[in-house]
C-alpha positions, 0 to 999 in steps of 0.5 A: 670264405665264400663258400655256400654251406648247407645247413640244417637246425635242430628243432629248438635250436637257437639259428639265424641264418643271413643267408637265404633258405632253400625254401626262398631260393625255390621262389626265387627260381619260380620267378624267373621261369614265370618272367619267361613263361616257363611252365614246363619243367622237370626236377633232377636231384642227387641224394644230398641231405635236403633233396626231399624238402627241395621237391616237397617245396617245389611241389607245394609251390607248383600246386599252389600258384595261380600259373599253370606249372607243369611238373613232368618228371623227378628223377633222383640218382647217385650222382657221386663220381665213381658210380654207374655212369650208364645208370646215369645215362639211363636216367638222365636219357628219360628227360622230356622238359627243357626248363631242368630245376636240379638240387646237388652240391656243388661236386655233384654237379660238376659230375651232373653236367659232364654226364648231361653233355654225354646224352645230349642235355646242355647247349640251346634249348636246354635251361638248367637252374642251381641253388646256391649250393650247387653254384659254390663260389661265384669268385672262382672260375666255374667246373668246366663242365658247367655249360654256358647259359647256366643259371643260378640264384644266390644270396646278394650278400656273397660280395660282402666282406668277411669283416662286413659279415661278422660285424653284421652278426655281431650288431644283431647280438648286440641290438637283441641285447639292447632291445631285452635290456630295454623291455627285461631290465639288467641282464643276469649275471653268467656264472658259467665259463669255456671248461664247463659242458654247454647247457641249454637256455632256460628260455628263448626270451633274448633269441626273441628280441635278435628276431626283429633287428634293425641295423644301419637302415637294413632290416634283419628281421628273421622267421622262426625257422631263423631265416631273413625274412626279406633275403637279397637274391641275384640271379647269375648265369654263366656267359659265353666268356665263361663269367658269372654275369651278377649283379652288384651287392651294393644294388642289392643293399639298397633294395633291401632298405627300401621301404614298402611302398618304395619297393613298389615304386622301384618295382614299377620302373623297373619294368620299363628297364627290362629292354636294356637289361635283357630281361622279358625279352625273347619270351616263350620256347627256352631255346630262345634265350641268349645266355647273354641277354639273360642279365642279373636282377635283384628282387625282395621278398615281401 
């Protein structure tokens, strides 16, 4: 139940996602790259649904950021097993960048890194970054083809139990109904049943009351697309023991519950702690980064 699914909400749908959007994950990748001054990079994607949006987010971020990013190339090819390995090798051999942002499924990532190893694109000198969909379930052993030093970005909620996740989801609905009733009065009687076909609601008034909910000191505010505005996310790295080095979910939840001023103060205080966690060290060329030195850390988008 900890696996990650990439689901796109339909236009006008009442969709709430307690994880992070691919755009928010791209934002997180750039935060890591900026931290280490990795300004030159390339993008490698499969044909997995959503890859065009992923590339668009990256281009938009790079073009509008104050940081001078150098997107050297965008390479897209079929990564499914059974395709031509020769063509995949030819595509990857075009890469000159040392920092590579990937978009593909978990299964496709296994194929990608097998081919990348064949052409010498893994190991010291190369930094690969994956969104959660390609990372898969961090509780399971990573595939053999995943290289040491691999960086992934995932939601901090993956460590929560299924009971806790369901509880949070139900709480959002209940809090939304309470807010609706306080503003609109008693709820109208419902005459539908489970036997008939589902009908689209005539308006989204109740849904709007679910977009700004606080529950047990946690902020569940959603944007118009149905994603959390401030999703706690963690950066994980694959260490030499082939274990995902990760931050605890409790710290992420604590960070999420902080107010804006407290968040700023904590961010300032953590700057002095980066030497202990490995952040801020070995900045510069990606090949100088020790995979075991890039410790997990938690950040919140404001």
